[in-house]
GUPATOR-652836 format. One record per atom (N, C-alpha, C, O): residue number from 1; residue in one letter; atom name; x, y, z. Coordinates in nm, 2 decimals. Layout:
REM residues N
    nr   rest   atom       xx       yy       zz
   NUM      A     CA        X        Y        Z
...
//
This chain:
REM residues 158
    nr   rest   atom       xx       yy       zz
     1      M      N     0.38    -1.65    -0.79
     1      M     CA     0.24    -1.61    -0.77
     1      M      C     0.16    -1.65    -0.89
     1      M      O     0.21    -1.63    -1.01
     2      P      N     0.04    -1.72    -0.87
     2      P     CA    -0.03    -1.76    -1.00
     2      P      C    -0.10    -1.63    -1.05
     2      P      O    -0.14    -1.54    -0.98
     3      D      N    -0.11    -1.64    -1.17
     3      D     CA    -0.18    -1.53    -1.25
     3      D      C    -0.33    -1.53    -1.25
     3      D      O    -0.40    -1.53    -1.36
     4      T      N    -0.39    -1.54    -1.13
     4      T     CA    -0.54    -1.56    -1.11
     4      T      C    -0.61    -1.43    -1.14
     4      T      O    -0.55    -1.32    -1.10
     5      P      N    -0.72    -1.43    -1.20
     5      P     CA    -0.79    -1.31    -1.22
     5      P      C    -0.86    -1.25    -1.10
     5      P      O    -0.91    -1.32    -1.01
     6      H      N    -0.85    -1.12    -1.09
     6      H     CA    -0.92    -1.04    -0.98
     6      H      C    -1.02    -0.94    -1.05
     6      H      O    -0.97    -0.85    -1.12
     7      H      N    -1.15    -0.96    -1.04
     7      H     CA    -1.24    -0.87    -1.10
     7      H      C    -1.21    -0.86    -1.25
     7      H      O    -1.21    -0.75    -1.30
     8      G      N    -1.18    -0.97    -1.32
     8      G     CA    -1.15    -0.99    -1.46
     8      G      C    -1.02    -0.93    -1.50
     8      G      O    -1.00    -0.92    -1.62
     9      L      N    -0.92    -0.90    -1.41
     9      L     CA    -0.78    -0.87    -1.45
     9      L      C    -0.69    -0.96    -1.40
     9      L      O    -0.70    -0.99    -1.28
    10      S      N    -0.60    -1.02    -1.49
    10      S     CA    -0.50    -1.10    -1.43
    10      S      C    -0.39    -1.03    -1.35
    10      S      O    -0.40    -0.91    -1.36
    11      H      N    -0.31    -1.09    -1.29
    11      H     CA    -0.19    -1.01    -1.24
    11      H      C    -0.11    -0.94    -1.34
    11      H      O    -0.07    -0.83    -1.32
    12      R      N    -0.09    -1.01    -1.44
    12      R     CA    -0.02    -0.95    -1.55
    12      R      C    -0.09    -0.83    -1.61
    12      R      O    -0.02    -0.73    -1.62
    13      D      N    -0.22    -0.84    -1.64
    13      D     CA    -0.29    -0.73    -1.69
    13      D      C    -0.29    -0.60    -1.57
    13      D      O    -0.28    -0.48    -1.61
    14      L      N    -0.30    -0.63    -1.44
    14      L     CA    -0.30    -0.54    -1.35
    14      L      C    -0.17    -0.47    -1.33
    14      L      O    -0.16    -0.35    -1.31
    15      R      N    -0.05    -0.55    -1.34
    15      R     CA     0.08    -0.50    -1.34
    15      R      C     0.09    -0.40    -1.46
    15      R      O     0.16    -0.30    -1.44
    16      S      N     0.05    -0.43    -1.58
    16      S     CA     0.07    -0.36    -1.69
    16      S      C    -0.01    -0.22    -1.67
    16      S      O     0.04    -0.11    -1.72
    17      V      N    -0.12    -0.23    -1.61
    17      V     CA    -0.20    -0.11    -1.60
    17      V      C    -0.13    -0.01    -1.50
    17      V      O    -0.10     0.10    -1.53
    18      L      N    -0.10    -0.08    -1.38
    18      L     CA    -0.02     0.01    -1.27
    18      L      C     0.11     0.06    -1.31
    18      L      O     0.15     0.16    -1.26
    19      G      N     0.17    -0.01    -1.41
    19      G     CA     0.30     0.02    -1.45
    19      G      C     0.30     0.15    -1.54
    19      G      O     0.41     0.21    -1.58
    20      R      N     0.18     0.19    -1.58
    20      R     CA     0.16     0.32    -1.66
    20      R      C     0.19     0.44    -1.58
    20      R      O     0.22     0.54    -1.64
    21      F      N     0.19     0.42    -1.43
    21      F     CA     0.22     0.54    -1.35
    21      F      C     0.36     0.54    -1.34
    21      F      O     0.41     0.44    -1.29
    22      A      N     0.44     0.64    -1.37
    22      A     CA     0.59     0.67    -1.36
    22      A      C     0.61     0.70    -1.22
    22      A      O     0.53     0.77    -1.16
    23      T      N     0.72     0.63    -1.16
    23      T     CA     0.75     0.65    -1.03
    23      T      C     0.92     0.68    -1.03
    23      T      O     0.99     0.67    -1.12
    24      G      N     0.95     0.74    -0.91
    24      G     CA     1.09     0.75    -0.90
    24      G      C     1.15     0.61    -0.85
    24      G      O     1.08     0.52    -0.82
    25      V      N     1.28     0.61    -0.84
    25      V     CA     1.35     0.48    -0.80
    25      V      C     1.42     0.51    -0.67
    25      V      O     1.50     0.60    -0.67
    26      T      N     1.39     0.44    -0.58
    26      T     CA     1.47     0.45    -0.45
    26      T      C     1.56     0.33    -0.41
    26      T      O     1.53     0.22    -0.45
    27      V      N     1.65     0.35    -0.34
    27      V     CA     1.72     0.24    -0.27
    27      V      C     1.70     0.26    -0.11
    27      V      O     1.74     0.37    -0.07
    28      V      N     1.65     0.17    -0.03
    28      V     CA     1.62     0.18     0.11
    28      V      C     1.75     0.11     0.18
    28      V      O     1.79     0.00     0.13
    29      T      N     1.81     0.16     0.27
    29      T     CA     1.91     0.11     0.35
    29      T      C     1.89     0.10     0.50
    29      T      O     1.81     0.18     0.56
    30      T      N     1.94     0.00     0.55
    30      T     CA     1.95     0.00     0.70
    30      T      C     2.06    -0.09     0.76
    30      T      O     2.12    -0.17     0.68
    31      G      N     2.10    -0.07     0.88
    31      G     CA     2.20    -0.15     0.93
    31      G      C     2.15    -0.26     1.00
    31      G      O     2.05    -0.25     1.07
    32      T      N     2.22    -0.38     0.99
    32      T     CA     2.17    -0.51     1.07
    32      T      C     2.30    -0.56     1.15
    32      T      O     2.41    -0.51     1.13
    33      A      N     2.27    -0.65     1.22
    33      A     CA     2.36    -0.73     1.31
    33      A      C     2.47    -0.78     1.21
    33      A      O     2.59    -0.79     1.25
    34      N      N     2.44    -0.82     1.08
    34      N     CA     2.53    -0.87     0.99
    34      N      C     2.60    -0.76     0.90
    34      N      O     2.68    -0.80     0.82
    35      G      N     2.57    -0.63     0.91
    35      G     CA     2.62    -0.53     0.84
    35      G      C     2.51    -0.46     0.76
    35      G      O     2.39    -0.48     0.78
    36      P      N     2.55    -0.38     0.67
    36      P     CA     2.46    -0.30     0.59
    36      P      C     2.37    -0.38     0.50
    36      P      O     2.42    -0.47     0.43
    37      L      N     2.25    -0.33     0.49
    37      L     CA     2.15    -0.40     0.38
    37      L      C     2.08    -0.30     0.31
    37      L      O     2.05    -0.19     0.35
    38      A      N     2.05    -0.34     0.18
    38      A     CA     1.98    -0.24     0.10
    38      A      C     1.88    -0.31     0.01
    38      A      O     1.88    -0.43    -0.01
    39      M      N     1.78    -0.23    -0.05
    39      M     CA     1.68    -0.29    -0.13
    39      M      C     1.63    -0.18    -0.23
    39      M      O     1.60    -0.06    -0.19
    40      T      N     1.63    -0.22    -0.36
    40      T     CA     1.56    -0.12    -0.46
    40      T      C     1.42    -0.13    -0.45
    40      T      O     1.36    -0.24    -0.45
    41      A      N     1.35     0.00    -0.44
    41      A     CA     1.21     0.01    -0.43
    41      A      C     1.15     0.12    -0.51
    41      A      O     1.21     0.23    -0.51
    42      N      N     1.04     0.10    -0.57
    42      N     CA     0.97     0.21    -0.64
    42      N      C     0.84     0.23    -0.57
    42      N      O     0.78     0.33    -0.60
    43      S      N     0.80     0.16    -0.48
    43      S     CA     0.69     0.18    -0.39
    43      S      C     0.71     0.27    -0.27
    43      S      O     0.72     0.24    -0.16
    44      F      N     0.72     0.41    -0.32
    44      F     CA     0.76     0.51    -0.21
    44      F      C     0.67     0.63    -0.25
    44      F      O     0.64     0.66    -0.36
    45      T      N     0.64     0.69    -0.14
    45      T     CA     0.54     0.81    -0.15
    45      T      C     0.55     0.89    -0.03
    45      T      O     0.57     0.83     0.08
    46      S      N     0.53     1.02    -0.04
    46      S     CA     0.51     1.12     0.08
    46      S      C     0.37     1.09     0.14
    46      S      O     0.27     1.06     0.06
    47      V      N     0.35     1.11     0.27
    47      V     CA     0.23     1.08     0.33
    47      V      C     0.18     1.20     0.41
    47      V      O     0.06     1.23     0.40
    48      S      N     0.26     1.27     0.47
    48      S     CA     0.22     1.39     0.56
    48      S      C     0.34     1.48     0.57
    48      S      O     0.45     1.43     0.59
    49      L      N     0.32     1.61     0.58
    49      L     CA     0.42     1.72     0.62
    49      L      C     0.42     1.74     0.76
    49      L      O     0.52     1.78     0.81
    50      D      N     0.31     1.72     0.84
    50      D     CA     0.29     1.74     0.98
    50      D      C     0.21     1.65     1.06
    50      D      O     0.09     1.67     1.08
    51      P      N     0.28     1.54     1.11
    51      P     CA     0.43     1.52     1.11
    51      P      C     0.48     1.48     0.96
    51      P      O     0.40     1.45     0.88
    52      P      N     0.62     1.49     0.94
    52      P     CA     0.68     1.45     0.82
    52      P      C     0.69     1.30     0.81
    52      P      O     0.77     1.24     0.87
    53      L      N     0.59     1.23     0.72
    53      L     CA     0.59     1.07     0.71
    53      L      C     0.60     1.05     0.56
    53      L      O     0.55     1.13     0.48
    54      V      N     0.67     0.94     0.54
    54      V     CA     0.67     0.89     0.40
    54      V      C     0.63     0.73     0.43
    54      V      O     0.63     0.68     0.54
    55      L      N     0.61     0.66     0.32
    55      L     CA     0.59     0.53     0.32
    55      L      C     0.66     0.45     0.21
    55      L      O     0.68     0.50     0.10
    56      W      N     0.71     0.32     0.22
    56      W     CA     0.75     0.25     0.11
    56      W      C     0.70     0.10     0.15
    56      W      O     0.66     0.07     0.26
    57      C      N     0.71     0.02     0.05
    57      C     CA     0.65    -0.12     0.06
    57      C      C     0.73    -0.23     0.01
    57      C      O     0.73    -0.26    -0.11
    58      P      N     0.81    -0.30     0.10
    58      P     CA     0.89    -0.42     0.06
    58      P      C     0.79    -0.54     0.05
    58      P      O     0.69    -0.54     0.11
    59      A      N     0.83    -0.62    -0.05
    59      A     CA     0.74    -0.74    -0.07
    59      A      C     0.77    -0.84     0.04
    59      A      O     0.88    -0.87     0.08
    60      T      N     0.66    -0.90     0.08
    60      T     CA     0.67    -1.00     0.20
    60      T      C     0.75    -1.12     0.17
    60      T      O     0.80    -1.19     0.26
    61      K      N     0.76    -1.16     0.02
    61      K     CA     0.83    -1.28    -0.02
    61      K      C     0.98    -1.25    -0.01
    61      K      O     1.06    -1.35    -0.02
    62      S      N     1.02    -1.12     0.00
    62      S     CA     1.17    -1.09    -0.01
    62      S      C     1.23    -1.13     0.11
    62      S      O     1.18    -1.12     0.22
    63      A      N     1.35    -1.20     0.10
    63      A     CA     1.43    -1.24     0.23
    63      A      C     1.47    -1.13     0.30
    63      A      O     1.48    -1.15     0.42
    64      R      N     1.49    -1.01     0.24
    64      R     CA     1.54    -0.89     0.30
    64      R      C     1.42    -0.82     0.38
    64      R      O     1.45    -0.75     0.48
    65      S      N     1.30    -0.84     0.34
    65      S     CA     1.19    -0.77     0.40
    65      S      C     1.18    -0.78     0.55
    65      S      O     1.14    -0.67     0.61
    66      P      N     1.21    -0.88     0.62
    66      P     CA     1.20    -0.88     0.78
    66      P      C     1.29    -0.79     0.84
    66      P      O     1.27    -0.74     0.94
    67      H      N     1.40    -0.77     0.77
    67      H     CA     1.51    -0.68     0.82
    67      H      C     1.46    -0.53     0.83
    67      H      O     1.47    -0.45     0.93
    68      F      N     1.40    -0.51     0.72
    68      F     CA     1.35    -0.36     0.71
    68      F      C     1.22    -0.34     0.80
    68      F      O     1.19    -0.23     0.85
    69      V      N     1.14    -0.45     0.79
    69      V     CA     1.02    -0.43     0.88
    69      V      C     1.05    -0.41     1.03
    69      V      O     0.98    -0.34     1.11
    70      D      N     1.17    -0.48     1.06
    70      D     CA     1.20    -0.47     1.20
    70      D      C     1.30    -0.36     1.25
    70      D      O     1.32    -0.33     1.37
    71      A      N     1.35    -0.29     1.13
    71      A     CA     1.45    -0.18     1.16
    71      A      C     1.39    -0.07     1.23
    71      A      O     1.28    -0.04     1.20
    72      S      N     1.47    -0.01     1.32
    72      S     CA     1.41     0.11     1.39
    72      S      C     1.44     0.24     1.31
    72      S      O     1.39     0.35     1.33
    73      H      N     1.53     0.22     1.23
    73      H     CA     1.57     0.35     1.13
    73      H      C     1.61     0.29     0.99
    73      H      O     1.66     0.18     0.98
    74      F      N     1.58     0.37     0.90
    74      F     CA     1.63     0.35     0.77
    74      F      C     1.65     0.47     0.69
    74      F      O     1.61     0.58     0.73
    75      A      N     1.72     0.45     0.57
    75      A     CA     1.74     0.57     0.49
    75      A      C     1.69     0.55     0.36
    75      A      O     1.72     0.45     0.30
    76      I      N     1.60     0.63     0.29
    76      I     CA     1.56     0.63     0.16
    76      I      C     1.63     0.72     0.06
    76      I      O     1.63     0.84     0.08
    77      H      N     1.69     0.66    -0.04
    77      H     CA     1.78     0.73    -0.13
    77      H      C     1.70     0.74    -0.27
    77      H      O     1.68     0.64    -0.34
    78      V      N     1.66     0.87    -0.30
    78      V     CA     1.60     0.88    -0.43
    78      V      C     1.72     0.88    -0.54
    78      V      O     1.80     0.98    -0.54
    79      L      N     1.73     0.78    -0.62
    79      L     CA     1.84     0.77    -0.72
    79      L      C     1.83     0.88    -0.83
    79      L      O     1.73     0.92    -0.88
    80      A      N     1.95     0.91    -0.86
    80      A     CA     1.97     1.01    -0.97
    80      A      C     1.97     0.93    -1.10
    80      A      O     1.97     0.80    -1.10
    81      D      N     1.96     1.00    -1.21
    81      D     CA     1.95     0.94    -1.34
    81      D      C     2.08     0.87    -1.38
    81      D      O     2.08     0.78    -1.47
    82      H      N     2.19     0.90    -1.32
    82      H     CA     2.30     0.83    -1.35
    82      H      C     2.33     0.71    -1.26
    82      H      O     2.43     0.65    -1.27
    83      Q      N     2.24     0.67    -1.16
    83      Q     CA     2.25     0.56    -1.08
    83      Q      C     2.17     0.43    -1.12
    83      Q      O     2.14     0.35    -1.03
    84      L      N     2.16     0.41    -1.24
    84      L     CA     2.08     0.29    -1.29
    84      L      C     2.14     0.17    -1.25
    84      L      O     2.07     0.08    -1.20
    85      D      N     2.30     0.15    -1.25
    85      D     CA     2.35     0.04    -1.22
    85      D      C     2.33     0.00    -1.06
    85      D      O     2.33    -0.11    -1.02
    86      I      N     2.32     0.10    -0.99
    86      I     CA     2.30     0.09    -0.84
    86      I      C     2.16     0.04    -0.81
    86      I      O     2.14    -0.03    -0.71
    87      A      N     2.06     0.09    -0.89
    87      A     CA     1.93     0.04    -0.88
    87      A      C     1.92    -0.11    -0.91
    87      A      O     1.86    -0.19    -0.84
    88      R      N     1.98    -0.15    -1.03
    88      R     CA     1.99    -0.28    -1.07
    88      R      C     2.06    -0.37    -0.97
    88      R      O     2.00    -0.48    -0.94
    89      H      N     2.17    -0.33    -0.92
    89      H     CA     2.25    -0.40    -0.82
    89      H      C     2.17    -0.43    -0.70
    89      H      O     2.17    -0.55    -0.66
    90      F      N     2.11    -0.34    -0.64
    90      F     CA     2.04    -0.36    -0.51
    90      F      C     1.91    -0.43    -0.54
    90      F      O     1.85    -0.47    -0.44
    91      A      N     1.85    -0.45    -0.65
    91      A     CA     1.74    -0.51    -0.69
    91      A      C     1.78    -0.68    -0.67
    91      A      O     1.70    -0.76    -0.63
    92      K      N     1.90    -0.69    -0.69
    92      K     CA     1.95    -0.84    -0.69
    92      K      C     2.01    -0.88    -0.55
    92      K      O     1.98    -0.99    -0.49
    93      S      N     2.11    -0.78    -0.52
    93      S     CA     2.19    -0.82    -0.40
    93      S      C     2.18    -0.70    -0.29
    93      S      O     2.20    -0.58    -0.32
    94      G      N     2.14    -0.75    -0.18
    94      G     CA     2.13    -0.64    -0.07
    94      G      C     2.24    -0.62     0.02
    94      G      O     2.25    -0.51     0.08
    95      D      N     2.34    -0.71     0.03
    95      D     CA     2.44    -0.69     0.12
    95      D      C     2.58    -0.66     0.06
    95      D      O     2.68    -0.65     0.13
    96      D      N     2.59    -0.64    -0.05
    96      D     CA     2.71    -0.61    -0.15
    96      D      C     2.70    -0.45    -0.19
    96      D      O     2.63    -0.41    -0.28
    97      F      N     2.78    -0.38    -0.11
    97      F     CA     2.79    -0.24    -0.12
    97      F      C     2.91    -0.20    -0.21
    97      F      O     2.96    -0.09    -0.20
    98      S      N     2.96    -0.28    -0.29
    98      S     CA     3.09    -0.25    -0.38
    98      S      C     3.04    -0.18    -0.51
    98      S      O     3.13    -0.15    -0.59
    99      C      N     2.91    -0.15    -0.53
    99      C     CA     2.86    -0.08    -0.65
    99      C      C     2.88     0.07    -0.65
    99      C      O     2.86     0.14    -0.75
   100      G      N     2.91     0.12    -0.54
   100      G     CA     2.94     0.27    -0.54
   100      G      C     2.97     0.33    -0.39
   100      G      O     2.96     0.26    -0.29
   101      P      N     3.00     0.45    -0.40
   101      P     CA     3.05     0.50    -0.26
   101      P      C     2.94     0.52    -0.17
   101      P      O     2.83     0.56    -0.21
   102      F      N     2.98     0.48    -0.04
   102      F     CA     2.85     0.50     0.06
   102      F      C     2.94     0.52     0.19
   102      F      O     3.06     0.49     0.20
   103      S      N     2.87     0.59     0.29
   103      S     CA     2.93     0.63     0.42
   103      S      C     2.84     0.57     0.53
   103      S      O     2.73     0.52     0.49
   104      T      N     2.88     0.57     0.66
   104      T     CA     2.78     0.54     0.76
   104      T      C     2.73     0.66     0.83
   104      T      O     2.81     0.74     0.87
   105      G      N     2.60     0.66     0.84
   105      G     CA     2.55     0.79     0.89
   105      G      C     2.49     0.77     1.04
   105      G      O     2.52     0.67     1.10
   106      P      N     2.40     0.85     1.08
   106      P     CA     2.34     0.83     1.21
   106      P      C     2.26     0.69     1.21
   106      P      O     2.21     0.64     1.11
   107      H      N     2.26     0.64     1.34
   107      H     CA     2.19     0.51     1.37
   107      H      C     2.25     0.39     1.28
   107      H      O     2.19     0.30     1.24
   108      D      N     2.40     0.42     1.24
   108      D     CA     2.46     0.32     1.16
   108      D      C     2.40     0.29     1.03
   108      D      O     2.41     0.18     0.98
   109      L      N     2.33     0.39     0.97
   109      L     CA     2.27     0.36     0.85
   109      L      C     2.37     0.38     0.72
   109      L      O     2.44     0.48     0.72
   110      P      N     2.38     0.29     0.63
   110      P     CA     2.46     0.31     0.52
   110      P      C     2.40     0.41     0.43
   110      P      O     2.29     0.40     0.39
   111      L      N     2.48     0.51     0.39
   111      L     CA     2.41     0.62     0.32
   111      L      C     2.49     0.63     0.18
   111      L      O     2.61     0.65     0.17
   112      L      N     2.41     0.61     0.07
   112      L     CA     2.47     0.63    -0.07
   112      L      C     2.50     0.76    -0.10
   112      L      O     2.44     0.85    -0.05
   113      E      N     2.60     0.78    -0.17
   113      E     CA     2.65     0.92    -0.21
   113      E      C     2.58     0.96    -0.36
   113      E      O     2.53     0.87    -0.43
   114      D      N     2.59     1.09    -0.38
   114      D     CA     2.55     1.15    -0.50
   114      D      C     2.41     1.11    -0.55
   114      D      O     2.39     1.09    -0.67
   115      C      N     2.31     1.10    -0.46
   115      C     CA     2.17     1.07    -0.50
   115      C      C     2.10     1.20    -0.54
   115      C      O     2.15     1.31    -0.52
   116      A      N     1.98     1.18    -0.59
   116      A     CA     1.90     1.31    -0.61
   116      A      C     1.84     1.36    -0.48
   116      A      O     1.83     1.48    -0.47
   117      A      N     1.80     1.28    -0.39
   117      A     CA     1.76     1.31    -0.26
   117      A      C     1.79     1.20    -0.15
   117      A      O     1.82     1.08    -0.19
   118      R      N     1.79     1.23    -0.03
   118      R     CA     1.81     1.13     0.08
   118      R      C     1.73     1.17     0.19
   118      R      O     1.73     1.28     0.23
   119      L      N     1.65     1.07     0.26
   119      L     CA     1.58     1.09     0.38
   119      L      C     1.62     0.99     0.49
   119      L      O     1.63     0.87     0.46
   120      I      N     1.64     1.03     0.62
   120      I     CA     1.67     0.95     0.72
   120      I      C     1.54     0.94     0.79
   120      I      O     1.48     1.04     0.82
   121      C      N     1.49     0.81     0.82
   121      C     CA     1.36     0.80     0.89
   121      C      C     1.38     0.71     1.02
   121      C      O     1.47     0.63     1.04
   122      E      N     1.27     0.72     1.11
   122      E     CA     1.26     0.64     1.21
   122      E      C     1.13     0.57     1.18
   122      E      O     1.03     0.64     1.14
   123      R      N     1.12     0.44     1.21
   123      R     CA     0.99     0.36     1.17
   123      R      C     0.89     0.40     1.26
   123      R      O     0.91     0.40     1.38
   124      H      N     0.78     0.44     1.20
   124      H     CA     0.65     0.50     1.27
   124      H      C     0.55     0.39     1.29
   124      H      O     0.50     0.38     1.40
   125      A      N     0.53     0.32     1.18
   125      A     CA     0.44     0.21     1.19
   125      A      C     0.46     0.11     1.08
   125      A      O     0.51     0.14     0.98
   126      V      N     0.41    -0.01     1.10
   126      V     CA     0.41    -0.11     0.99
   126      V      C     0.27    -0.17     0.97
   126      V      O     0.21    -0.21     1.07
   127      Y      N     0.23    -0.18     0.85
   127      Y     CA     0.09    -0.23     0.83
   127      Y      C     0.10    -0.35     0.72
   127      Y      O     0.19    -0.36     0.63
   128      P      N     0.01    -0.45     0.74
   128      P     CA     0.00    -0.55     0.64
   128      P      C    -0.06    -0.49     0.50
   128      P      O    -0.15    -0.41     0.51
   129      G      N    -0.01    -0.53     0.38
   129      G     CA    -0.06    -0.47     0.27
   129      G      C    -0.06    -0.57     0.16
   129      G      O     0.02    -0.57     0.07
   130      G      N    -0.14    -0.68     0.19
   130      G     CA    -0.14    -0.79     0.08
   130      G      C    -0.02    -0.86     0.06
   130      G      O     0.02    -0.93     0.16
   131      D      N     0.05    -0.86    -0.04
   131      D     CA     0.18    -0.93    -0.06
   131      D      C     0.30    -0.84    -0.04
   131      D      O     0.41    -0.86    -0.08
   132      H      N     0.26    -0.72     0.03
   132      H     CA     0.38    -0.64     0.07
   132      H      C     0.35    -0.58     0.22
   132      H      O     0.24    -0.59     0.27
   133      H      N     0.45    -0.53     0.28
   133      H     CA     0.43    -0.46     0.39
   133      H      C     0.42    -0.31     0.37
   133      H      O     0.49    -0.26     0.27
   134      I      N     0.35    -0.23     0.45
   134      I     CA     0.36    -0.08     0.44
   134      I      C     0.44    -0.05     0.55
   134      I      O     0.40    -0.07     0.67
   135      V      N     0.55     0.02     0.52
   135      V     CA     0.64     0.06     0.62
   135      V      C     0.64     0.22     0.63
   135      V      O     0.68     0.28     0.53
   136      L      N     0.59     0.27     0.73
   136      L     CA     0.56     0.43     0.74
   136      L      C     0.67     0.47     0.83
   136      L      O     0.68     0.43     0.94
   137      G      N     0.75     0.56     0.77
   137      G     CA     0.87     0.63     0.85
   137      G      C     0.85     0.78     0.87
   137      G      O     0.80     0.86     0.79
   138      Q      N     0.89     0.83     0.99
   138      Q     CA     0.90     0.96     1.03
   138      Q      C     1.03     1.02     1.00
   138      Q      O     1.13     0.98     1.05
   139      I      N     1.03     1.12     0.91
   139      I     CA     1.15     1.19     0.85
   139      I      C     1.23     1.26     0.96
   139      I      O     1.18     1.36     1.02
   140      L      N     1.36     1.22     0.98
   140      L     CA     1.44     1.29     1.09
   140      L      C     1.52     1.39     1.03
   140      L      O     1.56     1.49     1.09
   141      D      N     1.56     1.36     0.89
   141      D     CA     1.65     1.45     0.82
   141      D      C     1.63     1.42     0.68
   141      D      O     1.60     1.31     0.64
   142      A      N     1.64     1.53     0.59
   142      A     CA     1.64     1.52     0.45
   142      A      C     1.73     1.62     0.37
   142      A      O     1.74     1.73     0.41
   143      V      N     1.79     1.57     0.27
   143      V     CA     1.87     1.65     0.19
   143      V      C     1.84     1.63     0.04
   143      V      O     1.81     1.52    -0.01
   144      S      N     1.86     1.73    -0.04
   144      S     CA     1.82     1.73    -0.18
   144      S      C     1.95     1.76    -0.26
   144      S      O     2.01     1.86    -0.23
   145      G      N     1.98     1.67    -0.35
   145      G     CA     2.10     1.70    -0.43
   145      G      C     2.06     1.78    -0.56
   145      G      O     1.94     1.82    -0.58
   146      D      N     2.15     1.80    -0.66
   146      D     CA     2.15     1.87    -0.78
   146      D      C     2.10     1.78    -0.90
   146      D      O     2.07     1.83    -1.00
   147      H      N     2.09     1.64    -0.89
   147      H     CA     2.07     1.56    -1.00
   147      H      C     1.93     1.54    -1.03
   147      H      O     1.84     1.56    -0.94
   148      R      N     1.91     1.50    -1.15
   148      R     CA     1.77     1.47    -1.20
   148      R      C     1.74     1.33    -1.14
   148      R      O     1.83     1.25    -1.12
   149      P      N     1.62     1.30    -1.11
   149      P     CA     1.59     1.15    -1.05
   149      P      C     1.57     1.05    -1.17
   149      P      O     1.54     1.07    -1.28
   150      L      N     1.61     0.93    -1.13
   150      L     CA     1.59     0.81    -1.22
   150      L      C     1.45     0.78    -1.22
   150      L      O     1.39     0.78    -1.11
   151      L      N     1.38     0.75    -1.32
   151      L     CA     1.25     0.71    -1.32
   151      L      C     1.21     0.58    -1.36
   151      L      O     1.29     0.52    -1.44
   152      F      N     1.09     0.51    -1.33
   152      F     CA     1.06     0.38    -1.39
   152      F      C     0.91     0.38    -1.44
   152      F      O     0.82     0.42    -1.37
   153      C      N     0.90     0.33    -1.56
   153      C     CA     0.76     0.34    -1.61
   153      C      C     0.76     0.23    -1.72
   153      C      O     0.86     0.22    -1.80
   154      D      N     0.64     0.16    -1.72
   154      D     CA     0.62     0.06    -1.84
   154      D      C     0.73    -0.06    -1.82
   154      D      O     0.77    -0.13    -1.91
   155      G      N     0.77    -0.08    -1.70
   155      G     CA     0.87    -0.18    -1.68
   155      G      C     1.00    -0.15    -1.72
   155      G      O     1.08    -0.24    -1.73
   156      Q      N     1.04    -0.02    -1.75
   156      Q     CA     1.17     0.02    -1.79
   156      Q      C     1.22     0.14    -1.70
   156      Q      O     1.14     0.23    -1.65
   157      F      N     1.34     0.15    -1.70
   157      F     CA     1.40     0.27    -1.63
   157      F      C     1.42     0.38    -1.74
   157      F      O     1.46     0.34    -1.86
   158      T      N     1.39     0.51    -1.70
   158      T     CA     1.42     0.61    -1.80
   158      T      C     1.48     0.74    -1.73
   158      T      O     1.51     0.84    -1.80
//
């Protein structure tokens, strides 16, 4: 992507400013005809309690993005502070689940173990969002663990 200015800010400058907002780190998983698929994402937020909705945003340029946009169900795993290797692994490879224990849950969803929290979602809507898709999911089930969450800020995990 070219580093073209937008209202005086280059993409690099804008990324630096937005990076000052600390976020949690998630791995989103779904089942496909070719097996389980995962993607690391920090573009996740709660939207509504009634109905219970969350959203996350896969990049349109990602080869994995169409699978998640088309998925009827997905799981969002809020990673724990000891799961940095899993975050890095699924940022690079989406179909290799050798990095940690997982099981198969409802709707054939791959479920990572030992996370800070996990949500099972049904796709509610998908919207265009510039160079990302906005995937809105309705929460069907949610569990919270005892671990502290992994955070991302200023381009670094913490």
